[in-house]
Structure formats: C-alpha cells, structure tokens
C-alpha positions as CSV (number, residue, x, y, z in Angstrom):
1,X,77.4,63.0,3.3
2,X,79.4,63.4,0.2
3,X,80.6,67.0,-0.4
4,X,79.3,68.3,2.9
5,X,81.6,69.9,5.5
6,X,81.0,68.1,8.8
7,X,83.4,70.1,10.9
8,X,80.8,72.7,11.9
9,X,78.5,71.8,14.7
10,X,75.0,73.4,15.1
11,X,75.7,75.2,18.3
12,X,74.7,78.8,17.4
13,X,71.3,80.3,17.4
14,X,71.7,81.8,13.9
15,X,73.8,81.1,10.8
16,X,74.7,83.3,7.9
17,X,74.0,82.3,4.4
18,X,77.8,81.9,3.9
19,X,78.1,79.6,6.9
20,X,75.2,77.4,5.5
21,X,76.8,77.4,2.1
22,X,80.1,76.3,3.6
23,X,78.4,73.5,5.6
24,X,77.0,72.0,2.4
25,X,79.7,73.0,0.0
26,X,77.3,74.9,-2.3
27,X,77.0,78.4,-3.6
28,X,74.9,80.9,-1.7
29,X,72.7,81.3,-4.8
30,X,71.5,77.7,-4.4
31,X,70.5,78.4,-0.8
32,X,68.5,81.5,-2.0
33,X,66.9,79.5,-4.8
34,X,65.9,76.6,-2.5
35,X,64.6,79.2,0.0
36,X,62.2,80.4,-2.7
37,X,61.3,76.8,-3.8
38,X,60.8,75.3,-0.4
39,X,58.6,77.1,2.1
40,X,60.0,74.9,4.9
41,X,63.2,77.0,4.8
42,X,62.3,80.3,6.4
43,X,65.3,82.4,7.5
44,X,64.6,85.6,9.3
45,X,66.4,88.8,8.2
46,X,68.3,91.3,10.3
47,X,68.0,95.1,9.9
48,X,70.6,95.0,7.0
49,X,68.5,92.3,5.2
50,X,71.0,89.5,5.8
51,X,69.4,86.1,6.1
52,X,69.7,84.4,9.5
53,X,69.2,80.6,9.4
54,X,68.1,78.8,12.6
55,X,69.2,75.2,13.4
56,X,65.8,74.1,12.1
57,X,66.4,75.8,8.8
58,X,69.7,74.2,8.5
59,X,68.3,70.7,9.3
60,X,65.5,71.3,6.7
61,X,68.1,72.3,4.2
62,X,70.0,69.1,5.0
63,X,66.9,67.0,4.3
64,X,66.4,68.7,0.9
65,X,70.1,68.4,0.1
66,X,70.1,64.7,0.9
67,X,67.1,64.1,-1.3
68,X,68.1,66.2,-4.3
69,X,71.9,66.1,-4.3
70,X,72.6,62.6,-2.8
71,X,69.5,60.5,-3.7
72,X,68.8,62.2,-7.0
73,X,65.2,63.5,-6.4
74,X,63.9,66.3,-8.6
75,X,62.8,69.4,-6.8
76,X,59.2,68.4,-7.4
77,X,60.0,64.9,-6.0
78,X,61.5,66.5,-2.9
79,X,58.5,68.8,-2.5
80,X,56.2,65.7,-2.7
81,X,58.3,64.0,0.0
82,X,58.0,67.0,2.2
83,X,54.2,67.0,1.7
84,X,54.0,63.4,2.7
85,X,56.0,64.1,5.8
86,X,53.7,67.0,6.7
87,X,50.6,64.8,6.3
88,X,52.2,62.2,8.6
89,X,52.9,64.9,11.2
90,X,49.4,66.3,11.0
91,X,47.9,62.8,11.6
92,X,50.1,62.4,14.7
93,X,48.9,65.7,16.2
94,X,45.5,64.5,17.4
95,X,47.2,61.7,19.3
96,X,49.4,64.3,21.1
97,X,46.4,66.5,21.8
98,X,44.4,63.6,23.2
99,X,47.4,62.6,25.4
100,X,47.7,66.2,26.7
101,X,44.0,66.4,27.4
102,X,44.1,63.1,29.3
103,X,47.1,64.3,31.3
104,X,45.4,67.6,32.1
105,X,42.3,65.8,33.4
106,X,44.4,63.5,35.6
107,X,46.3,66.5,37.0
108,X,43.1,68.3,37.8
109,X,41.7,65.2,39.4
110,X,44.9,64.9,41.5
111,X,44.6,68.6,42.4
112,X,41.0,68.2,43.6
113,X,42.1,65.3,45.8
114,X,44.6,67.4,47.7
C-alpha cells in the first residue's frame, strides 16, 4: 500500500496507538477519529487509559485505510461497505450453525455405536 510502512509484522498481542500510526503513516489523531466513527475498531484500554489495539483492530483499520485513503471512499461509503460485509457474514452464520449441528449429531451417533 502506498504510504504504509510494511516493515512491522503483526506478531504481538497488542499495539499502541503510536505503533498503529507508524504502520499506516498517519497521525494518532486520525486513529482516534476513526475509532469514534467506525464501531468495528474497538481497542481496549489499560489502567493508564492507553489504547491497546489487537491484531483484529489493526486489520480492520487496514480495511478502512484501503477504502478511504487508497480507493477514495468517503467515510459514509466505507461505513456502507462495512455494513454490506456484516450482512454477508450474518447470512453465512446459519450455514455454519447447521454444519456444526450435523457434525454434533454424527458424533453422538458414533458415540452411541461404541
């Protein structure tokens, strides 16, 4: 990606706001702003109140960065894109649930045969 520092690998459990800002070559104020605008970015806070971003938060920030900074979406456009993605994920969930229920019944049947 243009303007993004790629020399940091996502190997840690938590990243500070400064580390995330460095990864994307942006100011920390942009990260705080997008955190308020996009509910998908949910860093936890330590006792001092410092934000702790997980790998998932960083990957979600990367999606938003790609759409807004690279592809030129507005913030509202990026929010709509996220909503569509959530709707697709929700439609896929019943398939997963059905698969797990089928697997459970087969395992119970196998257990009864023993």
